[in-house]
NUMILO-838300 format. One record per residue (C-alpha): residue in one letter; residue number from 1; x, y, z. Coordinates in Angstrom, 1 decimal. Layout:
segu/bavex/X/Y/Z
a/NUM/X/Y/Z
...
end
This chain:
segu/bavex/X/Y/Z
m/1/1.6/18.4/-2.7
i/2/2.6/21.1/-1.0
r/3/4.5/21.0/2.1
d/4/6.8/22.8/4.2
r/5/10.2/20.8/3.0
a/6/13.3/21.8/4.9
f/7/15.4/24.3/3.3
m/8/19.2/26.0/4.1
q/9/21.2/29.1/2.0
c/10/24.5/28.6/2.3
d/11/27.6/30.5/1.0
v/12/30.1/28.6/-1.4
f/13/34.1/29.5/-1.5
s/14/34.6/31.7/0.9
t/15/36.0/32.0/4.6
r/16/33.8/35.3/4.8
p/17/30.3/34.6/5.3
t/18/28.5/36.3/2.0
g/19/31.7/37.1/0.1
g/20/31.3/33.6/-1.9
n/21/28.7/32.1/-4.5
g/22/25.3/32.2/-3.0
l/23/23.4/29.0/-2.9
a/24/19.4/27.7/-1.8
v/25/19.1/24.6/-0.8
v/26/16.4/22.4/-0.9
l/27/17.4/19.0/1.4
e/28/13.9/17.4/0.4
g/29/13.2/17.6/-3.5
d/30/11.2/14.3/-3.7
g/31/7.5/15.0/-4.8
l/32/8.1/18.3/-6.6
s/33/8.1/18.6/-10.6
d/34/10.9/20.0/-12.9
a/35/8.6/22.9/-13.6
q/36/8.0/23.9/-9.6
m/37/12.2/23.1/-9.2
q/38/12.4/25.2/-11.5
a/39/9.6/28.3/-10.6
f/40/11.4/28.6/-7.2
a/41/15.2/28.4/-8.2
r/42/13.7/31.1/-10.8
w/43/11.9/32.9/-7.8
t/44/15.6/33.0/-5.2
n/45/17.1/34.4/-8.3
l/46/20.5/32.4/-6.7
a/47/23.4/31.6/-9.7
e/48/21.8/27.5/-9.1
t/49/19.2/26.6/-6.2
t/50/19.8/22.8/-5.6
f/51/17.7/19.8/-4.4
i/52/18.6/17.2/-2.7
c/53/16.1/13.8/-3.9
p/54/16.5/10.2/-3.1
p/55/18.8/8.3/-5.4
t/56/18.2/6.0/-7.9
d/57/21.9/4.7/-8.5
d/58/22.8/2.2/-4.7
n/59/25.7/3.9/-4.9
a/60/24.8/7.3/-4.6
d/61/24.1/8.8/-1.2
y/62/21.4/11.6/-2.7
l/63/20.2/13.3/-6.3
l/64/21.3/16.4/-6.9
r/65/18.9/18.5/-8.9
i/66/20.7/21.8/-10.1
f/67/19.1/24.8/-11.4
t/68/19.6/28.2/-12.6
a/69/16.8/30.7/-13.2
s/70/16.8/30.2/-16.0
r/71/17.8/26.1/-16.5
e/72/18.4/23.1/-15.6
l/73/22.6/21.7/-14.9
p/74/23.9/19.1/-15.3
f/75/26.5/19.9/-13.1
a/76/27.6/22.5/-11.1
g/77/30.9/23.4/-8.5
h/78/29.9/25.3/-6.3
p/79/26.4/23.4/-5.4
t/80/28.3/20.4/-5.6
l/81/30.1/21.3/-2.8
g/82/27.2/23.7/-0.9
s/83/24.6/20.7/-0.7
a/84/26.5/18.2/0.3
t/85/27.5/20.7/3.3
c/86/24.2/21.0/3.9
w/87/23.0/17.5/3.8
m/88/25.5/16.8/6.3
a/89/24.7/19.5/8.7
a/90/20.7/18.1/8.9
g/91/22.2/15.1/10.9
n/92/22.9/12.4/7.5
s/93/26.0/10.7/7.2
p/94/27.5/9.4/3.7
k/95/27.4/5.4/3.1
q/96/30.7/5.8/3.0
s/97/33.3/8.0/6.1
g/98/35.2/10.6/3.7
v/99/33.3/10.6/1.3
v/100/29.9/11.6/-0.1
r/101/28.6/10.7/-3.7
q/102/26.4/13.3/-5.6
q/103/24.4/11.3/-8.3
c/104/23.5/14.5/-11.2
g/105/23.1/14.7/-14.5
v/106/26.9/13.6/-15.2
g/107/27.1/10.8/-13.0
l/108/28.1/10.1/-9.7
v/109/30.6/12.4/-8.5
e/110/32.7/12.3/-4.8
i/111/32.8/15.2/-2.6
d/112/36.4/14.6/-0.5
l/113/35.6/15.2/3.5
t/114/39.1/14.2/4.8
g/115/40.8/17.0/3.7
p/116/40.6/21.3/5.4
t/117/37.2/21.9/3.1
p/118/35.4/19.6/1.0
a/119/36.5/19.2/-2.2
f/120/35.4/17.1/-5.1
v/121/36.6/15.3/-7.6
a/122/36.4/17.3/-11.0
p/123/34.2/15.1/-13.9
p/124/36.7/14.6/-16.6
t/125/37.3/17.3/-19.6
k/126/36.4/16.9/-22.9
i/127/38.8/19.9/-24.4
t/128/38.1/20.8/-28.1
p/129/39.8/24.0/-29.5
m/130/37.9/27.3/-29.8
p/131/36.6/27.9/-33.6
d/132/38.3/31.5/-34.6
a/133/34.9/32.4/-35.2
d/134/34.2/32.2/-31.8
a/135/36.7/33.3/-30.1
k/136/37.1/36.6/-32.5
a/137/33.5/36.8/-31.5
i/138/33.8/36.2/-27.5
l/139/37.1/38.6/-28.1
r/140/35.0/41.7/-29.1
g/141/32.5/41.4/-27.3
l/142/34.6/41.1/-24.1
a/143/36.7/44.3/-25.4
i/144/39.9/41.7/-24.7
p/145/43.0/42.3/-27.5
p/146/43.5/39.4/-28.7
e/147/47.1/39.8/-28.2
d/148/46.9/39.3/-24.7
v/149/45.9/35.5/-25.2
l/150/47.9/32.7/-24.9
r/151/45.9/30.3/-25.7
s/152/42.2/29.0/-25.9
a/153/39.5/26.3/-25.8
v/154/36.6/25.1/-25.3
l/155/35.8/22.7/-22.1
d/156/32.7/20.8/-21.4
n/157/32.4/19.0/-18.1
g/158/29.0/19.0/-18.1
p/159/28.9/23.4/-18.7
v/160/30.3/24.3/-21.7
w/161/33.0/26.7/-21.5
h/162/34.8/29.3/-23.9
v/163/38.2/29.9/-22.1
f/164/40.7/32.3/-22.3
e/165/44.1/32.5/-20.4
l/166/44.9/35.9/-20.7
a/167/49.2/36.9/-20.0
t/168/48.8/38.1/-16.2
a/169/46.0/38.0/-13.2
t/170/46.0/42.6/-14.0
q/171/44.4/42.0/-17.7
v/172/42.0/39.3/-16.2
r/173/40.6/42.0/-13.9
a/174/40.8/45.1/-16.1
v/175/38.3/43.2/-18.7
d/176/35.2/46.3/-17.9
a/177/32.4/44.5/-17.6
g/178/30.5/47.6/-18.3
a/179/31.8/47.5/-21.9
i/180/31.1/44.3/-22.4
t/181/28.7/43.1/-25.6
p/182/27.1/40.2/-24.9
v/183/27.8/37.5/-27.3
p/184/25.3/34.8/-26.8
p/185/24.8/31.5/-26.1
y/186/28.0/31.5/-24.7
s/187/29.5/31.2/-21.2
a/188/33.3/32.6/-21.1
g/189/35.8/32.4/-19.0
l/190/38.8/33.7/-18.5
i/191/42.2/32.8/-16.1
g/192/44.9/34.7/-15.7
a/193/48.4/34.1/-13.5
q/194/48.7/36.5/-10.0
t/195/52.2/38.1/-9.8
t/196/54.9/37.4/-7.2
g/197/53.2/38.0/-3.1
e/198/50.1/37.8/-4.0
d/199/48.5/35.7/-1.7
t/200/46.6/33.5/-4.6
d/201/48.2/31.7/-7.4
y/202/45.6/32.1/-10.2
e/203/43.1/34.8/-10.5
v/204/39.4/33.9/-12.8
r/205/36.4/35.6/-14.0
m/206/33.0/33.8/-16.0
f/207/31.1/36.0/-18.1
s/208/27.5/33.9/-18.6
m/209/26.7/35.5/-21.8
f/210/22.5/33.2/-21.9
a/211/20.3/35.7/-20.5
g/212/21.7/38.9/-21.3
l/213/25.3/39.2/-19.3
k/214/26.1/38.2/-16.3
e/215/29.3/37.5/-14.2
d/216/29.8/34.9/-11.8
p/217/31.3/35.3/-8.3
i/218/32.5/31.5/-8.2
t/219/32.5/28.7/-10.5
g/220/33.6/25.6/-9.3
s/221/32.9/24.0/-12.4
l/222/34.7/26.3/-14.3
n/223/37.9/25.6/-12.2
a/224/37.3/22.1/-12.6
a/225/37.5/22.6/-16.3
l/226/40.7/25.1/-16.4
a/227/42.1/22.2/-14.1
h/228/41.9/19.6/-16.5
w/229/42.8/21.9/-19.4
m/230/46.4/23.1/-17.8
q/231/47.0/19.6/-16.4
a/232/46.3/18.7/-19.8
q/233/48.7/21.0/-20.8
g/234/52.0/19.2/-18.5
r/235/50.9/22.3/-15.8
a/236/48.4/21.9/-12.5
t/237/50.7/19.4/-11.1
s/238/50.7/21.0/-8.2
p/239/48.0/22.0/-4.8
y/240/47.6/26.2/-6.0
t/241/44.6/28.4/-5.3
v/242/42.2/30.6/-7.3
a/243/41.1/34.3/-6.8
q/244/37.6/34.7/-7.4
g/245/35.2/37.4/-7.5
t/246/37.5/40.4/-6.8
c/247/36.5/43.0/-9.3
i/248/32.9/42.2/-8.1
g/249/33.0/42.5/-4.1
r/250/33.6/39.0/-3.3
t/251/36.8/37.2/-1.5
g/252/36.2/33.8/-3.9
r/253/39.1/30.9/-2.7
v/254/39.1/28.1/-4.6
s/255/41.6/25.3/-3.9
v/256/42.9/23.3/-7.0
i/257/44.0/20.1/-5.9
p/258/45.9/17.5/-8.2
s/259/46.6/14.0/-7.1
e/260/49.4/11.7/-8.8
s/261/46.7/9.6/-9.7
g/262/45.7/12.1/-12.4
a/263/42.7/12.7/-10.4
i/264/41.5/16.5/-9.5
r/265/39.7/17.5/-6.5
i/266/38.3/20.9/-6.4
g/267/37.8/22.7/-2.1
g/268/36.8/25.4/-0.9
y/269/34.8/26.4/2.4
t/270/31.0/26.8/3.2
n/271/29.0/29.2/5.5
i/272/25.4/28.1/6.1
l/273/23.6/31.5/6.8
i/274/19.7/30.5/6.7
k/275/18.3/27.2/8.1
g/276/14.4/26.7/8.4
h/277/11.5/25.2/6.3
v/278/9.6/26.3/2.3
t/279/6.4/25.7/1.8
l/280/6.6/24.3/-1.6
end
């Protein structure tokens, strides 16, 4: 049955409104079919649209469905933080003080509320070597000289990322999106260390090649996977900050917070820009 549903639109991973990654959140997703959710996500045409539904796991505060304009995702970072912020702004409270437990396609994801900004606990990441043929095809498509690559891997934390670490953030920013030849069906991630004097530690870019080419403003799930990858190499032992979206006019800032237990939290600020109702 079509009815009015509480709705918010927010901007995630930037303290400047419209400087982060936009997200549409339907706070009352119960009763909507998969086709209706996908149709609305296609209509918003944002990177992701989420639907908060009653959980089927007794330990969860809610069940989150996450859709791009073309497909459903098992997990994504900025939808996790943005949806939790909107859910609480709508007057809800988690079962346990200080932590929201989100049920989604990868299981339960905890969002820590005790820090300066909400931070989700990064889900486990499967790390495998990247096949040479894939690496060569993606680097050719991105017009990146192979000699600029320090290391590469395939990372799977729900989404699957083909990632390359370049020597510097300058090399990451120098990739010309206008010169890229898409190589579907990959999501390619780039990371490079900033030079001394920058206000962040790394620069990250993400190019989705599933339907043409699209650069994502800020990608929490990619940064979560990259953090686990670096941790597996004996790095990511102390907090660091990532800049993303620089080349497309965004001021994305992602906080990566390792803990002594090995868990990694991914944090960022959310601005709620629109509150109202949507008829679905």
